[in-house]
N, C-alpha and C positions, 0 to 999 in steps of 0.2 A: 506494499500499500505506501500511497507516496506520502513525502511530508509537505510540512505545508507551504513552505519555500516557492513549490508548483504552485500554487493557488492562490495567494495572496494576491489582493490588491495594493495595490506600488505607488499608484497617485492619489494618495492622501487627501480629502479635503481636510485642511486646517486650519488654527483661526489661534488670536494672540490674548493674554488675560486679560488686555485693557479693551479690546474690542466691545463692542455694546453687542447684549442679548439679541437687538434688533439685527443687527448685523449676523450673529450667528443662526438666528430662524431665516434668515435669507437665504443662507446658503443651503439651510435644512432643507428647506422647502424647494430649490430651484436643483440641487441632486439628489432628493427625495431621500437624506437620510438623517437617522434616530439617534447619532452621537457624532460628535465631533474631535478630536481628536487638542489640546491645548499646549502650544510649545513659547517658551520662551527662551529666546536666542536659542532658536534651533533645536533645543531639551527637550522634549516630552516632560509636559507637569502634569498630565492629569485630562482627564475628559467634560465635556459638557454633553447632556442627555437631556433630548427635549425635549421629552415627556415630564422632567421636571420644572421646565419654565411655565410650560401650556399651562400644566394642572395650578399654577400661582395666580393671584391678580398682583402683576408686579410691572413697574412703568419700565420696559423693553430698552425703551432710548438711554435711559439716563443709567442703569442695571447695569455694569459692567461682570463682562464673562469671569473675572476669577472670586467673585461672588456665589456664584454656583459652581466650580469647577470643583471634581469627585476628585482625589488625587490618588486612594489608595485603590488603584486599579491594576489588576493581575497581569504580566506582563508572559507573551508567550517566545518565547524561542526558536528560534527561523528554523530548526533543524527536529522539532518535533514533530510526531507523527500526526496524521488527521484526525483518530480518534483519539489519541489525548489531547487535543485541540478542541476535539469535543465538548471531553469531559470538563478540561478547562470554563469553556463558554457555559457549560450547562451549570457546575459551578460556582461561577460569577453571579449567575442571576442577568448577566447583560445580554444584550444581542451582539455586540460585536467585541473584537479585543487587539489590544496594538502589539505587533509583530516587533522583537527584536532580533539584531545583529549585534552582539556583545551590548554597547548601553547605544543605539542609536536605533530610535525607530524606523523602519524599513517597509511597513506596510499594515495594512487590518485584513483581517478578517471574521468574516460574520457568520449567522445564522445558516443565512440564503445562501452564503457559498459553499458550506459543508455540506446541504441537501443536496444541491447539484452536484456535488465530487461522488456523494455517498449513494446517490439515487439506483445506482446496481444493485449496493448491497440490502435497500429499503424495502426494493422490490421482490426480495427475497423471501418479505416479514409476510407470512397469510396472517393478517390481524385486519380485524375491520374497524373501522371509523369510529363505530361506537364504544369500542375496548378502550380509546384514548380522549376521546372528546372530555372536556372540561365543560361545566355548567356555566349558564351565560346571562347576565344580566342587560336585559334589554333597556332601550328607551324607546317612548314615539316620538314619530316625525315630528310634532308641533311643539315639541320641549324648547326650551333655552338654553344656551351655550352654559350658563353658570350649571344647571341641575348634570348635564352632561361633565361638567368638569369636577363636580361633586361628588360621580360615580367613578368616575377617573382614579379620583384621591382615597377616596376611604376603600375600594376594593382592591386597589394597586394594581388598575389594568387600564392597558396602553389601545384595548379597543371596544366598541360597542356595537352591538346590533342593533338598527333601528328599524320599528314594525310600525304600522296599522294602526287603525281603529279597532282593528278585527284580530290582531296578534300577526298577520302577516309579514314576513320579512321586505323590506325595502331598499335597504342598504347597510353602510355600513360609515362608521366614523373611530379615525383615529387618532393621535396625538399630531400628525404630520398635518390633516386633515384639518383643523386645529389653527394652525402655525397663519395660513391667507389673513382669518380675523386678525390674529394677533397684532402682526407687524403695522407699524403706524400707515396708515392711508389718509389724504387729503379730506378724503370724504369722511373718516372717522374722525376727523378734527371737532373741537367746540369753539364755541366762538369768541370772537371778542377776547374777556378776557383771562379765558381758557385756554389758550392758543397754544400748545405743545401735548397735551395732555389727551388722553387717550379717552373715548366715549366706553365706558364700562361695557366691555363686549359681552359680559354676561346674561343682558339681557337680549341676546341679539339670538335668533332663530336658529336652529339645528339645521334647516332644511333645503338652508341654502349650498351645505359643506358635506351632505350625505353622496359619499359614490357605492357603485353597482358592487356587488357582494357575490364570490365564488360561492355557491351552495349544492351540497351533495345529501346524497340521504344516509342514514346510518348503518344500512348494511351493506356499502361499499368498502372496497380494501383501502389501505392506506398509501400503495402505488398509483393510484388513481386521482389522487390529489396533488402529488407531487411535480405538473405542470403548472400547477395554479398558485404555486409560489412565485414563478419567473414574474408577475404584474401583479400578483395580492398579495398582500401583508396578513392574510388570514382565511382561514376554510369554515366557513359557517353550517351545520348538520342540520339538514330541518327535515322535519317528519310535517305533509299535508302543509307545506310553504310556512308552518310557524318556527322559528331557531328552538330547536332542542340542547344546541350546546354549540362550541365551538373547538378547533383546534389552529394554532402553529406553528411555527417552526419550530421552536423548542419541542414541543409535547414531540414530534415525530424523531427528533435527536433522542431525547432522553429514552424511545422504543430501542431505539438503537445500540444506544448506548448499554441499556440491560441485555441485551442479546450478546454485546462485544466482551464486558466486561463482568461475570456474571460471580466472580468471588467477593465480592463487597454490594452488601441489600443495601447500603446508604451511600447518599453523595450528599454530601454540607457543604454550601458558598458563605464565604467569606466568616469560616471557622475563626480565622486568622485576627477577626474583629473584638472575639473573649476573650474576656482574662482564663487561668489557668482553670480557676476554680468553676467557673460557667464552663466553661470544656466538658468539666468532668460531673457539672449537673445534667448537661443535655446525655452526655455519654449514660449516664445512670437512668436516665428516661428513655433512652433509645432502645436499652438492650430490656426493657419492661414491655414495651409493643414489639420487640422481636422474639422473646420468647411465649408472650402470650398468642400472637398472632403469624406463626414464621411461616406456618403451612399455606397462609391467606398470601403473604406481602410476595411481592416480586421484587420491587423495587422502593425506596422511600428518597424523594429527592428533597431536602428542607434548605431553603431560602433565607437567609438572617439578614436583618437591615439594622441598623441604629441610628440614629439623629440625637442631637443635642437639644430638646426642647422645656421648656421655662430653666427650671432650677436642675436639669439635672438629664440624663440619657435615658432615651424612649426603644425600647428592642419593640421589632416587627419582627414575627416568624410565620412561613407561612410553607407547609407542606403539599406535596404533591406525590401521593401512595398507587404505585401502579399497583392491584390486586388481582387474584383472578377472577374475579368479579367486575372488575372497572375501575376507571379513577376517582381516588377518593381525593376531596381538596380541604384543606384545614389551615388556619389562620389562629394567631393569638397575636397578643402586641400588651406591655404595660412598662413600668419603670424597675419591675422586680422580674430578670431573665429566670431564676431558677421557676417563679412561676408561671411566668409565661411557657418554658420547658414542658411542664406539668403539663400545662393546660393543652398544650398544643397536643401532646401524645394522647391526653384522653377522648380531646375530638376526631382524633384518627383512630379511634378505640371504637369512639361511638357510630361513629360514619360506617365502620366495617362489619359490624354490628348488625347496622342496618340493610346494609348491601345483602350482606350474608341471610339475613332470614327474607330479604325478597327474592332472592336466590333459593331458595329451599320452596320458600311457595309457589313460585312460577314451576320447579322439580313435580313438586305433589300435584298440581293442576294437570302437567304432562301426563303423571303417571294416570290420574284416574281417567284424563280422558283417552290413551292410550289403550284402558285396557274397557 
């Protein structure tokens, strides 16, 4: 299998720490990219993620890139394998990561780059769409941008399917679709005393930025959706025109990683952000769910995020668990990491129990019917 130096994107769009967020958004819109590496004196110092900008209400003309910079970014070595790069991206929770040769950034690699390269391996997996899709939170087409941003922020999602009054899918909106509204325009300026400030885009209707979506039925095989990622950011799973799930490139890569690296059940992102005592707490909680549900769990991906908020640090934990019954999503947040870890595992366990019960009921119904 190839190493990543054979497939990385070398002509990388970058920015400087003193650039305005407005100029960052302009580049994101022009090149359809979700993250931009920040260089200071030609040295990589971090990345800006477009989602972090659009979900907030900030003056993008006056705010500098430095204020939104994420510096703790995993770096990929130019000589690692594609599978190991896939693992690093999954663990990071990001859509793309920078690639380095010694101390110099020489390119970037994204989820969609990996999907394209690993397509033949993915096609060998006889897995149905319904086995890896996640539940999705939808929004009606007459909603305002403020509601959309709230859903993205509170649920830590970048894409929201849009439905009509009957619940039928009409399209989708992701963070890049919001960029056009947030970049200052003359038509969005206030008059006289407010010149230079943007009208609050929270009150804008979302129907002007809905784009078409790629939809598929839940019984389809995952190899049927690979080409969709060349033009779409996601695939919406529908039943009778109503969205019942969503699949992203990361979901596909998780399944491939599960098949490629079978010896480890747990993959944890950003564990480097934790203190040793917190790592030990997480390890103990994971061992509990492994012992109790080992025959049901195929792989657990845990994403950790921490932010300074108010007087201290807030932890945000998200787990995506691949089970023999389907995908289980669980979240927890709080200031006490130990309590967050315990709550996360409790929710994983509860959801697996629910799916197991549902599976057993269907099995009994099928048995009675066949008799």
